[in-house]
C-alpha positions in Angstrom: 0.1 0.1 0.1 3.0 2.3 0.1 2.6 3.4 -3.5 -1.1 4.4 -2.9 -1.5 7.9 -2.1 -4.0 10.8 -2.9 -4.9 9.0 -6.1 -6.9 6.4 -4.3 -9.1 9.0 -2.9 -10.0 10.1 -6.4 -11.1 6.5 -7.1 -13.1 6.2 -4.1 -14.8 9.4 -5.3 -15.4 8.3 -8.8 -16.8 4.8 -7.6 -20.0 6.1 -6.5 -23.5 5.4 -7.2 -23.1 6.9 -10.6 -20.5 4.2 -11.6 -22.4 1.5 -10.0 -25.7 2.3 -11.8 -24.1 3.7 -15.3 -21.9 0.4 -15.5 -25.0 -1.8 -14.6 -27.1 -0.1 -17.1 -24.2 -0.4 -19.7 -23.6 -3.9 -19.1 -27.4 -5.0 -18.6 -28.7 -3.1 -21.8 -25.5 -3.4 -24.1 -23.6 -6.4 -22.9 -19.9 -5.8 -23.6 -20.2 -3.6 -26.7 -19.5 -0.5 -24.7 -16.5 -1.8 -22.9 -14.2 0.3 -25.4 -15.9 3.4 -23.6 -14.6 2.2 -20.3 -11.1 1.6 -21.7 -11.0 5.0 -23.2 -12.3 6.4 -19.9 -9.6 4.9 -17.7 -6.8 6.1 -20.1 -8.4 9.5 -20.1 -8.5 9.4 -16.4 -5.0 8.6 -15.9 -3.7 11.1 -18.5 -5.8 14.1 -17.2 -5.4 13.2 -13.3 -1.6 12.9 -13.6 -1.5 16.4 -15.3 -3.8 17.8 -12.5 -1.5 16.2 -9.7 1.6 17.4 -11.4 0.6 20.8 -11.6 -0.2 20.7 -7.9 3.2 19.2 -7.0 5.2 21.8 -9.1 3.3 24.9 -8.2 2.0 24.3 -4.8 -1.5 25.6 -6.1 -4.7 23.8 -7.0 -6.0 23.8 -10.6 -8.5 26.8 -10.0 -5.7 29.0 -8.6 -3.3 28.3 -11.4 -6.0 28.8 -14.1 -6.9 32.1 -12.6 -3.2 33.3 -12.2 -2.6 32.8 -16.0 -5.0 35.5 -17.2 -5.7 39.4 -16.6 -8.5 41.7 -17.2 -11.3 40.4 -18.8 -9.8 37.2 -19.9 -9.3 36.3 -16.4 -13.0 37.3 -15.2 -14.1 35.0 -18.3 -11.9 32.2 -17.2 -13.0 32.4 -13.5 -16.8 32.5 -14.6 -16.3 29.6 -17.0 -14.6 27.4 -14.5 -17.2 28.4 -11.4 -20.0 27.7 -13.6 -18.9 24.6 -15.2 -18.0 23.0 -11.8 -20.8 24.5 -10.0 -23.4 23.1 -12.4 -21.6 19.7 -12.8 -21.3 19.0 -9.2 -24.9 20.1 -8.4 -26.1 17.5 -10.9 -23.6 15.0 -9.6 -24.6 15.6 -6.1 -28.1 14.9 -6.9 -26.9 11.6 -8.2 -25.0 11.0 -5.0 -27.7 11.7 -2.9 -30.2 9.7 -5.1 -27.9 6.6 -5.0 -27.4 6.5 -1.4 -31.1 7.1 -0.6 -31.7 4.2 -2.9 -29.5 2.1 -1.0 -31.2 2.9 2.2 -34.7 2.5 0.6 -33.8 -0.8 -0.6 -32.3 -1.9 2.8 -35.2 -0.7 5.1 -38.1 0.9 2.9 -39.3 4.3 3.3 -39.8 7.2 0.9 -36.8 8.1 -1.2 -37.1 11.8 -0.5 -37.0 11.2 3.2 -33.7 9.4 2.8 -32.2 12.2 0.7 -32.9 14.7 3.2 -31.6 12.7 6.1 -28.3 11.8 4.1 -27.8 15.5 3.2 -28.3 16.4 7.0 -25.7 13.9 8.0 -23.2 15.1 5.1 -23.8 18.5 6.1 -23.3 18.2 9.7 -20.0 16.2 8.9 -18.8 18.9 6.9 -19.6 21.6 9.4 -17.8 20.0 12.2 -14.8 19.0 10.1 -14.7 15.6 11.9 -15.6 13.5 8.9 -12.4 11.9 8.3 -13.0 8.8 10.2 -16.3 8.4 8.6 -15.1 9.0 5.1 -12.4 6.0 5.8 -15.1 3.8 6.9 -17.1 4.4 3.8 -14.3 4.0 1.8 -13.7 0.6 3.4 -17.3 -0.5 2.6 -16.9 0.6 -1.0 -13.7 -1.4 -1.4 -15.6 -4.4 0.2 -18.4 -4.1 -2.1 -15.9 -3.7 -5.0 -14.1 -6.8 -3.8 -17.5 -8.7 -4.0 -18.1 -7.5 -7.6 -14.6 -8.7 -8.6 -15.2 -12.0 -7.1 -18.7 -12.2 -8.7 -17.4 -11.4 -12.1 -15.0 -14.4 -11.9 -17.7 -16.6 -10.6 -20.0 -15.6 -13.5 -17.5 -16.4 -15.9 -17.8 -14.0 -18.7 -16.7 -15.0 -22.2 -13.2 -13.7 -22.3 -13.4 -13.4 -26.1 -16.6 -11.2 -25.8 -14.7 -9.0 -23.2 -11.7 -8.6 -25.7 -14.0 -7.9 -28.6 -15.8 -5.3 -26.6 -12.7 -3.5 -25.5 -11.0 -3.5 -28.9 -14.3 -2.9 -31.3 -15.6 0.7 -31.5 -19.2 -0.2 -31.5 -22.2 2.6 -31.2 -25.5 0.6 -30.8 -28.6 2.4 -31.4 -29.6 4.4 -28.4 -26.2 4.1 -26.7 -24.9 7.8 -27.1 -26.1 8.8 -23.8 -24.5 5.8 -22.1 -21.2 6.3 -23.8 -21.1 9.9 -22.6 -22.4 8.9 -19.0 -19.7 6.0 -19.0 -17.0 8.8 -19.7 -18.6 11.2 -17.3 -18.6 8.9 -14.4 -15.0 7.8 -14.8 -13.3 11.1 -15.9 -15.0 13.3 -13.4 -14.1 16.9 -13.9 -14.1 17.9 -10.2 -11.6 15.2 -9.4 -9.2 17.2 -11.3 -9.4 19.9 -8.8 -9.6 17.8 -5.9 -6.5 15.9 -6.8 -4.6 19.1 -7.6 -5.7 20.8 -4.4 -4.8 17.7 -2.2 -1.3 17.2 -3.4 -0.7 21.1 -3.5 -1.0 20.9 0.3 2.1 18.7 0.7 4.2 20.0 -2.4 7.8 18.8 -1.8 11.0 20.9 -2.0 12.7 21.2 -5.4 15.2 18.6 -4.2 12.6 16.0 -3.8 10.4 17.0 -6.6 11.5 14.4 -9.2 10.7 11.5 -6.6 7.5 13.0 -5.7 6.5 13.1 -9.5 7.6 9.6 -10.1 5.7 8.2 -6.9 2.7 10.2 -8.2 2.5 8.5 -11.3 2.7 5.1 -9.7 0.0 6.1 -7.4 -2.2 7.5 -10.2 -1.7 4.4 -12.2 -2.2 1.9 -9.5 -5.2 3.8 -8.1 -7.0 4.4 -11.4 -6.3 1.1 -12.7 -8.1 -0.3 -9.7 -10.9 1.9 -10.3 -11.1 0.6 -14.0 -11.1 -3.1 -12.8 -13.9 -2.3 -10.3 -16.1 -0.5 -13.3 -15.2 -3.6 -15.3 -16.3 -6.0 -12.8 -19.7 -4.3 -12.2 -20.4 -4.0 -16.1 -19.4 -7.7 -16.5 -21.7 -8.9 -13.8 -24.6 -7.0 -15.4 -23.8 -8.4 -18.7 -23.8 -11.9 -17.4 -26.8 -11.4 -15.4 -29.2 -9.1 -17.1 -28.1 -8.9 -20.8 -27.7 -12.5 -21.3 -31.3 -13.1 -20.0 -32.5 -10.1 -21.6 -33.8 -8.8 -18.2 -34.8 -5.2 -17.8 -32.7 -3.3 -15.3 -34.5 -1.0 -12.8 -34.2 0.1 -9.3 -36.1 -2.9 -7.9 -33.8 -5.6 -9.4 -30.5 -3.9 -9.6 -28.9 -5.8 -7.1 -29.7 -9.2 -8.5 -26.4 -9.2 -10.3 -24.6 -10.4 -7.1 -26.8 -13.4 -6.9 -24.4 -15.9 -8.1 -22.1 -15.1 -5.0 -24.5 -13.8 -2.2 -27.8 -15.6 -2.9 -30.6 -14.3 -1.1 -28.2 -11.5 0.7 -27.5 -10.0 -2.9 -30.0 -7.1 -2.6 -29.1 -6.2 0.9 -25.5 -6.2 0.3 -25.9 -4.0 -2.8 -28.1 -1.5 -1.0 -25.3 -1.1 1.8 -22.8 -0.7 -0.8 -24.8 1.7 -2.7 -25.3 3.8 0.4 -21.7 3.7 1.3 -20.6 4.8 -2.4 -23.2 7.6 -2.2 -22.5 9.0 1.1 -18.7 9.2 0.4 -19.2 10.9 -3.0 -21.8 13.2 -1.2 -19.2 14.6 1.1 -16.5 14.6 -1.8 -18.2 16.5 -4.3 -19.2 19.7 -2.2 -15.7 19.8 -1.1 -14.3 19.7 -4.6 -16.5 22.4 -5.7 -15.6 24.6 -2.9 -11.9 24.0 -3.5 -12.5 25.1 -7.4 -14.7 28.0 -6.7 -12.7 29.4 -3.8 -9.4 28.8 -5.6 -10.6 30.5 -8.9 -11.6 33.4 -6.7 -8.7 33.9 -4.6 -10.6 32.9 -1.5 -9.1 30.7 1.3 -9.5 27.1 0.7 -9.9 26.1 4.4 -13.0 24.2 6.1 -13.3 27.1 8.6 -13.6 29.8 6.2 -17.2 31.2 5.8 -17.2 31.5 2.1 -15.6 27.9 1.7 -18.6 27.0 3.8 -21.2 28.8 1.6 -19.9 27.1 -1.7 -20.3 23.6 -0.5 -23.3 24.2 1.2 -25.0 25.7 -2.1 -23.9 22.5 -3.9 -25.5 20.6 -1.4 -28.8 22.3 -1.4 -29.0 22.0 -5.1 -28.4 18.6 -5.0 -31.2 17.9 -2.5 -33.6 19.8 -4.8 -32.4 17.7 -7.8 -32.5 14.5 -6.0 -36.2 15.5 -4.5 -37.4 16.7 -7.9 -39.4 13.3 -8.4 -37.2 12.2 -11.4 -36.6 8.4 -11.5 -33.6 7.5 -9.7 -31.8 5.6 -12.1 -32.4 8.5 -14.7 -31.3 11.1 -12.2 -28.0 9.4 -11.6 -27.5 8.6 -15.4 -28.3 12.3 -16.3 -25.7 13.3 -13.6 -22.8 11.4 -15.2 -23.9 12.7 -18.9 -23.6 16.1 -17.4 -20.2 15.6 -16.3 -19.2 14.3 -19.7 -20.3 17.1 -21.4 -18.6 19.5 -18.9 -15.4 17.6 -19.3 -13.9 19.1 -22.5 -14.2 22.6 -21.0 -12.2 21.7 -17.9 -9.6 19.6 -19.9 -8.8 22.5 -22.2 -8.0 24.8 -19.3 -5.9 22.0 -17.9 -3.9 21.2 -20.9 -3.6 25.0 -21.5 -2.1 25.5 -18.0 0.4 22.6 -18.2 1.9 24.3 -21.4 2.8 27.4 -19.4 6.4 27.5 -19.3 6.8 30.1 -16.8 4.4 28.1 -14.4 5.6 24.6 -15.0 9.1 24.8 -16.2 10.8 21.7 -17.2 7.9 19.7 -16.1 5.4 21.2 -18.5 3.6 18.8 -20.9 5.7 17.3 -23.6 4.6 16.7 -27.2 3.1 13.2 -26.3 1.0 14.4 -23.5 -0.5 17.1 -25.5 -1.3 15.0 -28.4 -3.0 12.4 -26.1 -4.7 15.1 -24.2 -5.8 16.6 -27.3 -7.2 13.5 -28.6 -9.2 13.3 -25.3 -10.7 16.6 -25.6 -11.7 16.1 -29.5 -13.3 12.8 -28.6 -15.4 13.9 -25.7 -16.3 17.0 -27.4 -17.5 15.2 -30.5 -19.6 12.9 -28.3 -21.2 15.9 -26.6 -22.0 17.6 -30.0 -23.4 14.4 -31.3 -25.6 14.1 -28.3 -26.8 17.7 -28.7 -27.5 17.5 -32.3 -29.4 14.4 -31.9 -31.7 16.1 -29.6 -32.8 18.5 -32.1 -32.7 16.2 -35.4 
C-alpha cells in the first residue's frame, strides 16, 4: 500500500452510485459492446489526473488557482466565470446523483420514501462537513466501498464472462442504437471533472521541495496508475456482472432488481449487500463533491480554501442544497444518476482544455510542462469527448 496515495481518494470518489448504476445499465442493456468506452475513460482519467496532480506538486497551487493566475483583465474574469459555472453546475447535478444513489441504498435496505432518505443523508453529510470531523467516517465508507468492490470482482470471476466477448468489446468501436447517452455517461462517471480540482488541491497542500520533486512526481505517477487502474477494474467487474446477469437473460434493469447481479455469489443476501454498498458509495461521494466544488470556486476567486472559512462553507453548502432539490424533484432514480454522469461528460472538454493550457505554461511549469506526447493524447481526449457531446446535442434536435 506504500505506493497508494492521494489518487486512491480520487478512485473512491468516482466509484460512487453513478459508476455502479451507469456500469450496470451499460452491461445490462448493451452487454460488452460499450467496453471500449470504459477503456478509453480509464486511459483519459490517468492522463488528465496525472496532469492535474503534477500541476499541484510543481506549483503548490490547485488547478483553479493556477488557471486564474494565468490571465488578466477580462480574460481572467471570463476564465473564472467559466470554471466556476462549469464545476458548480456539474457538481450540483453530480450531487443529486450521489444523494439519490445513497437514498436508493437505504430505501432498498429498510424501505421508506426516497425523498426522506435524501434529506436525512444531506443532513448527515452537512453536519459532518460543518464539524470538520468527517475523516473517520470517510475512511469507514471507503472501506465499505472497497468491500463491495471485492465482491463485484469475485462475482465477475464466478459468473465467468466469455473472455473473447470482453476482448472484442474492449477493442471494437461499436455504437449501438440508443447508446450515445450511455457512452457519455460512462465517460462522465469515470473522468470526473471535479476530481481534477480535488487531486491538484490535495497534493498541493504537501508540495515537496525542489530537491525531492522528481521523486514525488515519480511516486505520483505510480500512485495514479495503480489507483485509477483499480477503479477501472472495479467498473469492469460491475459491467461484467450486469452483462452476465441481465443482458444474457434479456432482463430489464430497474431500481427494484439492480442488486440481483450479485446473486451468483451472495444468493438471498445480494440485494441487502448491494443496498449497503450503494449507500456507502453515495455518502462518500456526497461529502467529496461539495468539497471539490468549494476548492475549485474558492481557488478561482482567490478565497481561502479552508473548511473553517465562511465563504468556503457557503460554496459547498450551495452545492449540497441544489443536490437535495435535484434529488427530491421526483425524477426516476436511475434517470437522475445517469443524467448526472452525462452532464459531467459534457462539461469535461471545458475543464480539460483549461488543464492542458495550464500545463503548457513554461513560466508556471518549467521543465515539468507537458511534452509533445502528453499534448497529443490530451488533445485527442478533448476532441473525442467534444464530438460525443456535440453528437448528443445535435441528436436532440434532429
